[in-house]
Backbone as numpy.savetxt, mean C-alpha at the origin, in Angstrom:
# Nx Ny Nz CAx CAy CAz Cx Cy Cz
17.76 -8.28 -44.66 17.04 -7.41 -43.66 16.22 -8.24 -42.78
15.46 -9.11 -42.97 14.51 -10.17 -42.49 15.41 -10.40 -41.05
16.67 -10.73 -41.55 17.35 -11.92 -39.96 17.70 -10.73 -39.27
17.77 -9.59 -39.45 18.30 -8.33 -38.36 17.21 -7.93 -37.82
16.12 -7.83 -38.20 14.65 -7.36 -37.61 14.68 -8.32 -36.13
14.42 -9.84 -35.94 14.54 -10.22 -34.65 15.33 -9.43 -33.88
16.58 -9.62 -33.87 17.79 -8.75 -33.03 17.57 -7.53 -32.70
17.01 -6.51 -33.46 16.59 -5.27 -33.26 15.74 -5.25 -32.19
14.46 -6.16 -32.42 13.60 -6.12 -31.54 13.70 -6.96 -30.47
14.29 -7.50 -30.17 15.04 -8.37 -28.87 15.66 -7.43 -28.18
16.48 -6.78 -28.60 17.27 -5.67 -28.03 16.34 -4.34 -27.64
15.64 -3.98 -28.40 14.48 -3.03 -27.82 13.91 -3.58 -26.48
13.27 -4.72 -26.70 12.96 -5.42 -25.47 13.63 -5.46 -24.27
14.73 -5.69 -24.24 15.97 -5.80 -23.14 16.00 -4.53 -22.82
16.22 -3.70 -23.48 16.34 -2.08 -23.32 15.40 -1.91 -22.31
14.46 -1.89 -23.20 12.95 -1.52 -22.27 12.50 -1.94 -20.93
12.91 -3.50 -20.71 12.81 -4.36 -19.42 13.96 -3.51 -18.60
15.13 -3.31 -18.76 16.41 -2.45 -17.84 15.79 -1.16 -17.57
15.22 -0.41 -18.27 14.91 0.79 -18.06 13.73 0.71 -17.06
12.56 -0.19 -17.33 11.77 -0.39 -16.31 12.13 -0.83 -14.76
12.85 -1.75 -15.03 13.31 -2.18 -13.56 14.50 -1.22 -13.09
14.81 -0.35 -13.53 16.09 0.75 -12.98 15.19 1.81 -11.94
13.93 2.04 -12.99 12.84 3.11 -12.37 12.43 2.56 -11.15
11.51 0.92 -11.41 11.12 0.53 -10.38 12.11 0.53 -8.89
13.12 0.26 -9.43 14.49 -0.23 -8.14 14.54 0.85 -7.54
14.65 2.05 -8.46 15.24 3.61 -7.68 14.07 3.77 -7.16
12.43 3.80 -7.53 11.45 4.54 -6.63 11.74 3.59 -5.63
11.48 2.43 -5.66 11.52 1.45 -4.42 12.18 1.33 -3.19
13.85 2.20 -3.54 14.83 1.96 -2.72 14.55 3.38 -2.10
14.29 4.29 -2.91 13.88 6.10 -2.58 12.74 6.10 -1.21
11.38 5.07 -1.74 10.43 5.52 -0.83 10.60 4.45 0.49
11.45 3.17 0.63 12.12 2.91 1.40 12.66 3.83 2.38
13.80 4.04 1.89 14.38 4.97 2.09 14.16 5.81 3.10
12.98 6.40 2.77 12.40 7.60 3.34 11.38 7.30 4.37
10.76 6.33 4.32 9.82 5.51 5.30 10.95 4.99 6.28
11.87 4.23 6.15 12.87 3.51 7.18 13.16 4.82 8.09
13.24 6.32 7.55 13.59 7.13 8.60 12.57 7.29 9.66
11.55 7.44 9.31 10.55 7.49 10.19 9.96 6.14 11.31
10.33 4.98 10.62 10.32 3.88 11.32 11.49 3.97 12.47
12.25 4.54 12.21 13.74 4.37 13.12 13.05 5.51 13.95
12.58 6.65 13.73 12.05 7.93 14.50 11.06 7.19 15.26
10.13 6.38 15.10 9.26 5.95 15.61 9.59 4.99 17.00
10.38 4.00 16.71 11.12 3.53 18.08 11.85 3.93 18.73
12.30 5.12 18.32 13.25 5.84 19.14 12.54 6.51 20.39
11.13 6.56 20.62 10.31 7.51 21.92 9.00 7.02 21.67
9.04 6.55 23.13 7.34 6.07 23.62 6.36 7.17 23.30
6.65 8.59 22.97 5.67 9.49 22.43 4.60 8.75 21.23
5.62 7.89 20.69 4.70 7.79 19.50 4.20 6.21 19.57
4.80 5.46 20.26 3.99 3.89 20.02 3.45 3.85 21.47
2.88 4.87 22.33 1.78 4.86 23.28 0.84 5.38 22.70
0.56 5.94 21.43 -0.46 6.77 20.97 -1.38 5.74 19.40
-2.12 5.79 19.74 -3.06 5.25 18.51 -2.91 5.68 17.19
-3.09 6.94 17.32 -2.54 7.42 16.01 -1.34 7.21 15.35
-0.74 7.27 16.02 1.21 7.08 15.50 1.29 5.63 15.06
0.58 5.06 15.64 0.97 3.10 15.71 0.18 2.67 14.41
-1.05 3.09 14.08 -1.69 2.99 12.98 -1.02 3.80 11.66
-0.36 5.13 11.96 0.51 5.51 11.02 1.66 4.70 10.56
2.39 4.15 11.76 3.73 3.41 11.18 3.31 1.85 10.72
2.27 1.80 11.21 1.76 0.32 10.68 1.32 0.29 8.96
0.87 1.57 8.89 1.06 2.02 7.18 1.89 1.93 6.58
3.16 2.79 7.18 4.22 2.88 6.49 5.18 1.79 6.27
4.91 1.02 7.43 5.79 -0.36 7.42 5.36 -1.28 6.48
3.75 -1.74 6.35 2.86 -2.55 5.27 3.41 -1.68 3.69
3.43 -0.52 3.64 3.82 -0.18 2.48 5.52 -0.27 2.27
6.14 -0.39 3.20 7.55 -0.90 3.04 7.61 -2.26 2.49
6.90 -3.00 3.08 6.92 -4.44 2.37 6.01 -4.53 1.27
4.90 -3.88 1.05 4.19 -4.08 -0.66 4.91 -3.52 -1.40
5.92 -2.18 -1.25 6.90 -1.98 -2.38 8.16 -2.80 -2.95
8.68 -3.55 -1.24 10.20 -4.24 -1.54 9.41 -5.68 -2.45
8.10 -6.46 -1.74 7.84 -7.26 -2.70 7.35 -7.31 -4.01
6.34 -6.15 -4.26 6.34 -5.71 -5.76 7.45 -5.59 -6.60
8.36 -4.72 -6.06 9.50 -4.43 -7.00 10.38 -5.97 -7.37
10.31 -6.52 -6.27 11.14 -8.09 -6.39 10.76 -8.67 -7.28
8.97 -8.95 -7.40 8.35 -9.72 -8.23 8.47 -9.22 -9.51
8.68 -7.94 -9.84 8.71 -7.39 -11.19 9.95 -7.40 -11.52
11.21 -7.49 -10.92 12.56 -8.14 -11.06 12.88 -9.48 -11.32
12.15 -10.26 -10.73 12.19 -11.50 -10.97 11.52 -12.04 -12.15
10.68 -11.44 -12.53 9.79 -11.94 -13.98 10.85 -11.95 -14.99
11.95 -11.01 -14.94 12.85 -10.91 -15.79 14.36 -11.84 -15.80
14.51 -11.86 -14.61 15.76 -12.49 -14.54 15.86 -14.01 -13.92
14.48 -14.00 -13.49 14.36 -15.66 -12.92 13.05 -16.61 -13.35
13.20 -16.57 -14.68 12.27 -17.22 -15.31 11.42 -18.45 -14.53
11.95 -19.41 -13.85 11.56 -20.51 -13.27 11.75 -20.70 -11.58
10.74 -19.66 -11.06 10.55 -19.49 -9.72 9.87 -20.76 -9.13
10.44 -21.49 -8.32 9.90 -22.69 -7.37 8.44 -22.27 -7.10
7.23 -22.87 -7.57 6.03 -22.50 -7.25 5.75 -21.89 -5.79
6.15 -23.10 -4.71 5.70 -22.75 -3.68 6.10 -21.18 -2.72
7.82 -21.25 -3.30 8.26 -19.61 -2.93 7.37 -18.65 -3.82
7.08 -18.83 -4.95 6.16 -17.75 -5.66 5.06 -17.37 -5.01
4.01 -18.33 -4.96 3.13 -18.57 -3.85 3.00 -17.80 -2.72
4.15 -17.97 -1.80 4.60 -17.06 -0.79 4.56 -15.74 -1.01
5.39 -15.29 -2.17 5.61 -13.95 -2.34 4.62 -13.11 -2.57
3.83 -14.09 -3.38 2.27 -13.33 -4.07 1.57 -13.07 -2.96
1.19 -14.00 -2.20 0.79 -13.90 -0.96 1.08 -12.64 -0.11
1.97 -12.70 0.22 2.41 -11.30 1.05 2.13 -10.24 0.36
2.48 -10.05 -1.03 2.35 -9.09 -2.01 0.58 -8.53 -1.80
-0.05 -9.30 -1.58 -1.36 -9.38 -2.25 -1.84 -8.64 -0.51
-1.58 -8.90 0.34 -1.82 -9.18 1.71 -1.50 -7.34 1.90
-0.35 -7.51 1.71 0.27 -5.61 2.04 -0.27 -4.79 1.25
-1.22 -4.98 -0.02 -1.96 -4.31 -1.14 -3.10 -3.82 -0.76
-4.00 -5.23 -0.23 -4.99 -5.03 0.34 -5.36 -4.06 1.99
-3.95 -4.30 2.50 -3.98 -3.85 3.88 -4.05 -2.00 3.88
-3.43 -1.59 3.06 -3.26 0.03 2.57 -4.60 0.76 2.83
-5.51 0.16 1.72 -6.97 1.00 1.93 -7.70 0.66 3.23
-7.28 -0.52 3.82 -7.95 -0.96 4.84 -7.48 -0.20 6.18
-6.05 0.02 6.46 -5.33 0.90 6.97 -5.96 2.09 7.34
-5.48 2.78 6.24 -6.14 3.96 5.67 -7.91 3.98 6.32
-8.56 3.17 6.28 -10.27 3.29 6.79 -9.87 3.50 8.49
-8.89 2.70 8.94 -8.98 2.81 10.05 -8.49 4.23 10.93
-7.47 4.62 10.12 -7.01 6.23 10.48 -7.83 7.03 10.43
-9.16 6.96 9.52 -9.94 7.83 9.08 -10.83 7.78 10.23
-11.39 6.63 10.49 -11.81 6.74 11.79 -11.47 7.00 13.15
-10.31 6.86 13.35 -9.65 7.33 14.63 -9.59 8.81 14.74
-9.51 9.45 13.40 -9.52 11.00 13.46 -11.08 11.29 13.21
-11.83 10.63 13.52 -13.31 10.89 13.06 -13.53 10.89 14.53
-13.39 10.15 15.54 -13.72 9.76 16.96 -12.98 11.02 17.41
-11.44 11.05 17.29 -11.01 12.26 17.98 -11.25 13.78 17.69
-11.72 14.05 16.79 -12.51 15.37 16.65 -14.00 15.12 16.45
-14.47 14.42 16.45 -15.93 14.45 16.37 -16.40 14.30 17.91
-15.28 13.12 18.92 -15.74 12.85 20.16 -15.07 12.93 20.71
-14.34 13.87 20.95 -12.98 14.19 21.59 -13.05 13.45 23.37
-14.22 13.97 23.68 -14.54 13.32 25.20 -14.50 11.59 25.10
-14.39 10.98 24.19 -14.77 9.75 24.27 -13.56 8.93 23.60
-12.66 9.85 23.23 -11.59 9.28 22.43 -10.63 8.28 23.16
-10.02 8.71 23.96 -9.05 7.68 25.16 -9.78 6.68 25.66
-11.01 6.66 25.59 -11.80 5.36 25.94 -12.01 4.34 24.90
-11.92 4.94 23.58 -12.42 4.06 22.58 -11.15 3.70 21.93
-10.54 4.48 21.73 -9.05 4.48 20.99 -8.02 4.34 21.94
-7.89 2.98 22.61 -6.66 2.61 23.19 -5.63 1.70 22.52
-4.47 1.33 22.74 -3.30 1.09 22.20 -3.61 -0.54 21.93
-4.47 -0.82 23.08 -4.76 -2.41 22.92 -5.51 -2.63 21.61
-6.61 -1.81 21.59 -7.74 -1.97 20.56 -6.87 -1.65 19.19
-6.03 -0.73 19.12 -5.36 -0.85 18.14 -4.76 -1.55 17.72
-3.93 -2.43 18.49 -3.39 -3.60 18.07 -4.06 -4.81 17.41
-5.16 -5.14 18.23 -6.54 -5.86 17.96 -7.14 -5.35 16.61
-7.07 -3.67 15.79 -7.72 -3.62 14.72 -6.62 -4.12 13.64
-5.31 -3.84 13.99 -3.88 -4.11 12.99 -4.50 -5.75 12.71
-4.15 -6.56 13.67 -4.50 -7.79 13.71 -5.83 -8.19 12.86
-6.65 -7.75 13.05 -8.15 -7.72 12.09 -7.71 -7.44 10.62
-7.06 -6.49 10.15 -6.40 -5.91 8.75 -5.84 -6.84 8.06
-4.86 -7.70 8.76 -3.85 -8.42 8.46 -4.77 -9.80 8.08
-5.67 -10.07 9.03 -6.59 -11.18 8.82 -7.10 -11.09 7.68
-8.04 -9.77 7.39 -9.12 -9.65 6.35 -8.31 -9.92 5.01
-6.75 -8.84 5.00 -5.95 -8.92 3.97 -5.66 -10.05 3.21
-5.53 -11.07 4.23 -4.79 -12.20 3.59 -5.75 -13.23 3.01
-7.42 -13.01 3.32 -8.34 -13.43 2.79 -8.13 -14.19 1.54
-7.93 -12.99 0.35 -7.94 -12.83 -0.98 -7.00 -13.88 -1.34
-5.92 -13.98 -0.64 -4.50 -14.48 -1.44 -4.91 -15.79 -1.00
-5.33 -16.41 0.22 -5.19 -17.47 0.46 -6.75 -18.28 -0.18
-7.61 -17.54 -0.36 -8.86 -17.89 -1.63 -8.28 -18.50 -2.63
-7.33 -17.61 -3.18 -6.46 -17.82 -4.51 -5.91 -19.16 -4.32
-5.42 -19.38 -3.55 -4.23 -20.67 -3.06 -5.29 -22.00 -2.98
-6.48 -21.91 -2.02 -7.85 -23.05 -1.94 -8.31 -23.15 -2.90
-8.43 -22.13 -3.96 -8.87 -22.52 -5.52 -8.16 -23.64 -6.38
-7.08 -23.05 -6.06 -5.96 -23.60 -7.19 -5.72 -25.00 -6.74
-5.56 -25.33 -5.53 -5.40 -26.65 -4.62 -6.36 -27.74 -5.35
-7.59 -26.89 -5.18 -9.01 -27.81 -5.63 -8.97 -27.92 -7.09
-8.77 -27.15 -7.84 -8.88 -27.30 -9.24 -7.58 -27.89 -10.26
-6.26 -27.61 -9.75 -5.35 -27.97 -10.48 -4.77 -29.08 -9.73
-3.80 -29.95 -10.33 -3.19 -31.34 -9.46 -2.36 -30.34 -8.66
-1.81 -31.64 -7.73 -0.98 -30.95 -6.56 0.72 -31.08 -7.12
0.60 -31.70 -8.10 1.89 -31.89 -8.76 2.46 -30.43 -9.48
1.54 -29.72 -9.61 1.98 -28.09 -9.76 2.61 -27.56 -8.80
3.15 -27.94 -7.67 3.83 -27.02 -7.10 5.09 -27.68 -6.88
5.68 -28.73 -8.02 6.64 -29.18 -7.75 7.46 -28.73 -8.90
6.63 -27.64 -9.60 7.29 -26.96 -11.19 7.84 -25.70 -10.69
8.26 -25.06 -11.79 8.82 -24.09 -11.66 8.34 -23.12 -12.77
7.83 -21.77 -12.26 6.91 -20.92 -13.31 7.26 -19.26 -13.13
6.70 -18.64 -14.04 7.20 -17.08 -14.05 6.47 -16.41 -12.92
7.03 -15.85 -12.14 6.20 -15.59 -11.11 5.38 -14.33 -11.05
4.17 -14.56 -11.61 2.94 -13.54 -11.81 1.52 -14.48 -11.50
0.56 -13.52 -10.78 -0.64 -14.24 -10.78 -1.27 -14.95 -11.95
-0.92 -13.94 -13.13 -1.36 -14.77 -14.17 -1.30 -16.23 -14.12
0.23 -16.36 -14.16 0.49 -17.61 -14.44 0.33 -18.79 -13.57
0.37 -18.29 -12.10 0.00 -19.29 -10.84 -1.44 -19.98 -10.67
-2.43 -18.57 -10.88 -3.23 -18.67 -10.65 -4.32 -18.50 -11.76
-3.95 -19.12 -12.87 -4.74 -18.89 -13.88 -5.89 -20.19 -13.70
-6.88 -20.08 -13.20 -8.16 -20.63 -13.18 -9.05 -20.41 -13.55
-10.29 -20.93 -13.90 -11.62 -20.55 -14.52 -12.06 -19.60 -13.31
-12.14 -19.77 -11.81 -12.33 -18.86 -10.97 -11.98 -17.93 -10.52
-10.50 -17.54 -10.78 -9.12 -17.00 -10.11 -10.11 -15.31 -11.10
-10.44 -14.89 -12.00 -10.91 -13.75 -12.78 -12.11 -13.38 -11.62
-13.22 -14.29 -11.66 -14.65 -14.05 -10.93 -14.64 -13.42 -9.74
-13.44 -14.53 -9.04 -12.80 -14.12 -7.23 -12.44 -12.93 -7.08
-11.73 -12.62 -7.72 -10.84 -11.19 -8.07 -12.00 -10.11 -7.86
-13.06 -10.14 -8.82 -13.87 -9.11 -8.92 -14.42 -9.23 -7.57
-14.85 -10.27 -7.16 -15.68 -10.04 -5.88 -15.12 -9.36 -5.32
-13.98 -10.00 -4.60 -13.02 -9.62 -3.73 -12.88 -7.95 -3.89
-12.71 -7.45 -4.73 -11.97 -6.10 -5.28 -13.11 -5.17 -4.85
-14.70 -5.78 -5.61 -15.71 -4.93 -5.33 -16.06 -4.79 -4.12
-16.09 -5.97 -3.35 -16.36 -5.79 -1.90 -15.39 -5.20 -1.02
-14.34 -4.94 -1.42 -13.05 -3.93 -0.65 -13.55 -2.74 -0.90
-13.56 -2.07 -2.03 -13.98 -1.06 -2.63 -15.19 -0.66 -1.85
-15.90 -1.14 -1.94 -17.10 -0.79 -1.46 -17.44 -0.66 0.09
-17.08 -1.14 0.74 -16.74 -1.07 2.39 -15.94 0.10 2.73
-14.66 -0.16 1.75 -13.75 1.25 2.48 -13.90 2.75 1.78
-15.03 2.85 0.91 -15.22 3.57 0.37 -16.63 4.41 1.29
-17.60 3.88 1.89 -18.59 3.90 2.54 -18.05 4.43 3.64
-17.03 3.75 4.45 -16.19 4.18 5.65 -15.86 5.55 5.62
-15.02 5.80 4.57 -14.16 7.01 4.31 -15.20 8.02 3.80
-15.83 7.95 2.84 -16.75 9.45 2.74 -17.31 9.75 3.73
-18.12 8.78 4.65 -18.61 9.04 6.06 -17.90 9.91 7.01
-16.85 9.46 6.98 -16.11 9.79 7.80 -14.94 11.10 7.47
-15.14 11.42 6.19 -14.47 12.60 5.73 -15.41 13.38 5.85
-16.64 13.19 5.71 -17.47 14.17 5.59 -17.54 14.79 7.12
-17.86 14.14 8.19 -17.99 14.58 9.12 -16.92 15.14 9.88
-15.54 14.66 9.50 -14.24 15.75 10.15 -14.32 17.18 9.01
-14.60 17.00 8.07 -14.68 18.13 7.55 -15.47 19.19 8.28
-16.72 18.77 8.30 -17.82 19.40 9.05 -17.49 19.73 10.83
-16.62 19.12 11.39 -16.16 19.37 12.63 -15.01 20.25 12.35
-13.93 20.13 11.25 -13.26 21.01 11.41 -13.52 22.49 11.18
-14.59 22.61 10.38 -15.46 23.93 10.07 -15.73 24.76 11.13
-16.46 24.01 12.30 -16.51 24.78 13.36 -15.92 24.71 14.38
-14.38 24.25 14.35 -13.55 24.51 15.27 -13.33 25.97 15.62
-12.79 26.38 16.69 -12.67 27.52 16.98 -11.07 27.97 16.71
-10.53 26.97 16.54 -8.93 27.44 16.44 -9.03 27.02 14.87
-8.83 28.26 14.20 -8.91 28.20 12.73 -7.84 27.94 12.23
-6.62 27.80 12.26 -5.30 27.24 12.08 -5.63 25.73 11.83
-5.59 25.43 13.31 -5.73 23.95 13.23 -6.93 23.21 12.50
-8.37 23.71 12.65 -9.24 23.37 11.20 -8.46 23.35 10.00
-7.78 24.59 9.46 -7.33 24.53 8.13 -6.56 23.20 8.06
-5.54 23.24 8.97 -4.69 22.13 9.08 -5.17 20.73 8.98
-6.18 20.62 9.60 -7.33 19.12 9.31 -7.40 19.03 8.17
-8.32 20.05 7.46 -8.78 20.01 6.30 -7.60 19.64 4.99
-6.44 20.28 5.20 -5.79 19.54 4.17 -5.22 18.97 4.25
-5.08 18.39 5.42 -4.33 16.83 5.83 -5.48 16.16 5.23
-6.78 15.64 5.38 -7.94 14.88 4.92 -8.14 15.10 3.56
-7.94 16.00 2.88 -7.89 16.43 1.24 -6.11 15.42 1.04
-5.43 15.71 1.27 -4.31 14.85 1.07 -4.36 13.47 1.13
-4.91 13.09 2.30 -5.59 11.70 2.72 -6.47 11.28 1.98
-7.29 11.93 1.29 -8.07 11.39 0.26 -7.68 11.17 -1.13
-6.61 12.28 -1.47 -6.13 12.12 -2.40 -5.12 10.71 -2.75
-4.48 10.32 -1.67 -3.56 9.33 -1.83 -4.56 7.63 -1.68
-5.59 7.87 -0.80 -6.73 6.61 -1.21 -6.88 6.88 -2.51
-7.60 8.08 -3.13 -8.30 7.99 -4.53 -6.83 7.04 -5.50
-5.74 7.50 -5.01 -4.68 6.61 -6.16 -4.82 5.40 -5.83
-4.90 5.28 -4.63 -4.68 3.37 -3.93 -5.60 2.83 -4.48
-6.87 3.03 -4.96 -8.30 2.82 -4.77 -8.07 2.29 -6.52
-7.62 3.15 -7.22 -7.63 3.02 -8.81 -7.13 1.64 -9.04
-6.02 1.36 -8.29 -5.74 -0.40 -8.63 -6.75 -1.06 -8.73
-7.74 -0.95 -8.08 -9.15 -1.71 -8.05 -9.95 -1.61 -9.39
-9.68 -1.03 -10.13 -10.25 -0.77 -11.53 -9.38 -0.46 -12.39
-8.01 -1.41 -12.27 -7.15 -1.78 -13.52 -7.77 -2.67 -14.66
-8.20 -3.86 -13.93 -8.80 -4.71 -15.18 -9.54 -4.17 -16.06
-10.71 -3.19 -15.86 -11.42 -2.26 -16.70 -10.65 -1.58 -17.57
-9.26 -0.85 -17.06 -8.45 0.01 -17.74 -7.56 -1.07 -18.83
-7.32 -2.17 -18.28 -6.47 -2.62 -19.31 -7.55 -2.92 -20.49
-8.47 -3.24 -20.30 -9.52 -3.93 -21.32 -9.99 -2.41 -22.32
-9.67 -1.18 -21.68 -10.01 -0.42 -22.53 -8.21 0.40 -23.08
-7.23 -0.21 -22.35 -6.16 0.27 -23.06 -5.59 -0.58 -24.36
-6.06 -1.93 -24.10 -5.80 -2.95 -25.08 -6.43 -2.92 -26.31
-7.56 -2.46 -26.71 -8.30 -1.57 -28.10 -7.84 -0.86 -28.43
-6.65 -0.01 -27.87 -6.00 1.35 -28.47 -4.08 0.24 -29.09
-4.41 0.36 -29.85 -2.86 -0.55 -30.46 -2.11 0.46 -30.75
-1.08 0.67 -29.94 -0.27 2.01 -30.23 1.20 1.26 -30.01
2.48 1.75 -30.34 3.62 1.20 -29.96 3.92 1.45 -28.22
3.62 2.51 -27.97 3.59 2.91 -26.70 2.60 2.38 -25.45
1.83 1.63 -26.01 1.23 0.95 -25.00 1.23 0.18 -23.86
2.64 -0.52 -23.77 3.17 -1.40 -22.45 3.45 0.03 -21.65
4.54 1.31 -21.95 4.62 2.19 -21.34 3.99 2.79 -20.37
2.70 2.99 -21.55 1.08 3.51 -20.30 0.23 2.59 -19.65
0.71 1.24 -19.52 0.09 0.13 -19.07 0.82 0.40 -17.68
2.34 0.38 -18.19 3.31 0.37 -16.82 3.14 1.41 -15.90
3.20 2.75 -16.71 2.96 4.30 -15.95 1.74 4.04 -15.09
0.33 4.06 -15.54 -0.77 4.19 -14.95 -0.99 3.08 -14.08
-0.91 1.74 -14.80 -1.20 0.66 -13.91 -0.45 0.10 -12.61
0.75 0.63 -12.48 1.72 0.57 -11.91 2.18 1.56 -10.86
2.97 2.19 -11.43 3.52 3.15 -10.82 2.56 4.12 -10.30
1.51 4.53 -10.98 0.67 5.55 -10.48 -0.32 5.12 -9.31
-0.97 3.73 -9.39 -1.70 3.32 -8.53 -1.12 2.32 -7.47
0.03 1.88 -7.63 1.07 1.08 -6.65 1.89 1.65 -5.76
3.35 2.46 -6.58 4.27 2.86 -6.02 4.09 4.38 -5.49
3.43 5.56 -6.44 3.25 6.50 -5.88 2.73 6.78 -4.54
1.63 6.13 -4.64 0.91 6.42 -2.98 1.72 6.05 -2.00
2.56 5.15 -1.90 3.53 4.84 -1.01 4.20 6.20 -0.95
4.74 6.97 -1.82 5.64 8.04 -1.30 4.82 9.21 -1.05
3.47 9.34 -0.97 2.56 10.28 -0.37 2.35 10.26 1.32
2.65 8.69 1.75 2.47 8.50 2.82 2.97 9.34 4.17
4.63 9.18 4.18 5.19 10.15 4.91 5.14 11.58 4.71
4.85 12.09 3.67 4.79 13.54 3.10 3.44 13.89 3.94
2.42 12.91 3.66 1.30 13.56 4.52 1.15 13.56 5.75
1.58 12.48 6.53 1.18 12.09 8.05 2.84 12.58 8.57
3.97 12.40 7.95 5.33 12.39 8.72 5.52 13.87 8.90
5.76 14.17 7.56 6.93 15.65 7.56 5.79 16.72 7.72
4.35 16.48 7.81 3.42 17.74 8.36 3.08 17.76 9.84
3.55 16.38 10.24 3.28 16.30 11.71 4.44 17.13 12.93
3.92 17.69 13.63 4.74 18.31 14.41 6.17 17.59 15.22
5.63 16.49 16.00 6.17 15.52 16.76 7.43 15.04 15.68
6.95 14.21 14.73 7.49 13.75 13.69 8.61 14.68 13.00
8.16 16.15 12.83 9.32 17.04 11.79 10.10 17.57 13.22
9.83 17.69 14.58 10.74 18.06 15.23 12.19 16.78 15.58
11.60 15.62 15.26 12.39 14.39 15.78 13.42 14.34 14.18
12.67 14.81 13.13 13.88 14.69 11.85 14.61 15.91 11.95
14.24 16.96 12.46 15.30 18.07 12.67 16.43 17.57 13.24
16.11 16.73 14.59 17.06 16.73 15.42 18.02 15.31 15.00
17.31 14.50 14.30 17.91 13.32 13.58 19.37 14.16 12.66
18.83 14.95 12.15 19.72 15.10 10.83 20.30 16.64 11.45
20.41 16.80 12.38 21.56 17.63 13.29 22.25 17.36 14.00
22.07 15.70 14.38 22.40 15.19 14.95 21.94 15.27 16.51
21.10 15.47 17.23 20.75 15.65 18.24 19.05 15.23 18.35
18.99 14.26 18.03 17.70 13.54 18.21 17.00 13.39 19.61
16.09 13.83 19.71 15.33 13.88 21.22 14.68 13.03 21.61
14.94 12.24 22.78 14.55 10.93 22.96 13.55 11.17 24.30
12.42 11.10 24.22 11.30 11.10 25.01 11.01 10.09 25.89
10.96 10.40 27.18 10.31 8.89 27.98 9.27 9.14 28.55
8.05 8.77 27.92 6.92 8.48 28.82 6.70 7.21 29.09
6.15 7.10 30.71 5.59 6.04 31.35 4.17 5.44 30.59
4.35 4.51 30.19 3.06 3.95 29.82 2.28 3.63 30.49
0.84 3.58 30.02 -0.22 3.65 31.16 -0.93 2.49 30.73
-1.47 1.38 31.71 -2.05 0.49 30.89 -3.75 0.44 30.61
-3.71 -0.04 29.42 -4.96 0.33 28.72 -5.82 -0.97 27.99
């Protein structure tokens, strides 16, 4: 009886791993397929890539596609490739970390753009130009990559360089297991959360007030609905910043379903599901995108040509 127990336990772990990875791959493929349609439509018409609002939107979509791809890849690799070369693993972790940080920063930038468009419409075209939008995107990537580079620098300083010639399970715990890593994460996570929340709370309140005062009640109601959905997406994204606290709470609850709860709440709900909401919030509800989607699936995709203006 005792000799059969490890075999049953191993089989249960294998089945659980297969189910988890199947769910992740299915979600990842579905999300990236949907987002891929919007990327295809975006680059087919200059109506979109000459508008700062749509440029920020498609940046969010592409960033989320990268985040989902690398996140799912890392999860699957943890089971099928136990000895990943460390330099390759560091590259994957840095990209995954950067794209994860980029999402709330991009949402903050989109909120500011909507605030200017609704609250200061006369100055919108002077402030929100295509050139400045690309500068903002560059700054977002520059700020987003800082935590990943900081992890790498601390690792190089604290641990011997020979570690980069070894193979390891590709996870942040295995690679960046230094005395400073946890404290560094707390500082960066807290800073990101504080800055983004301050920007969004301010802009959302101002936009909601402006929408209520609008004479076009239909547009005002649509704007309020978009803002609420935007806030729900951001809330889900920001939950990932408190997962270390949730982990400590869950670890005190010893149950057979503990790993499944952690997988659902700390990964699917806070990392994957928000990326599914992005096209629904901005793409499907947008008049221009919805018209192009109808044209695409009816094989009559309209291609609008607009002369670009120097900005």
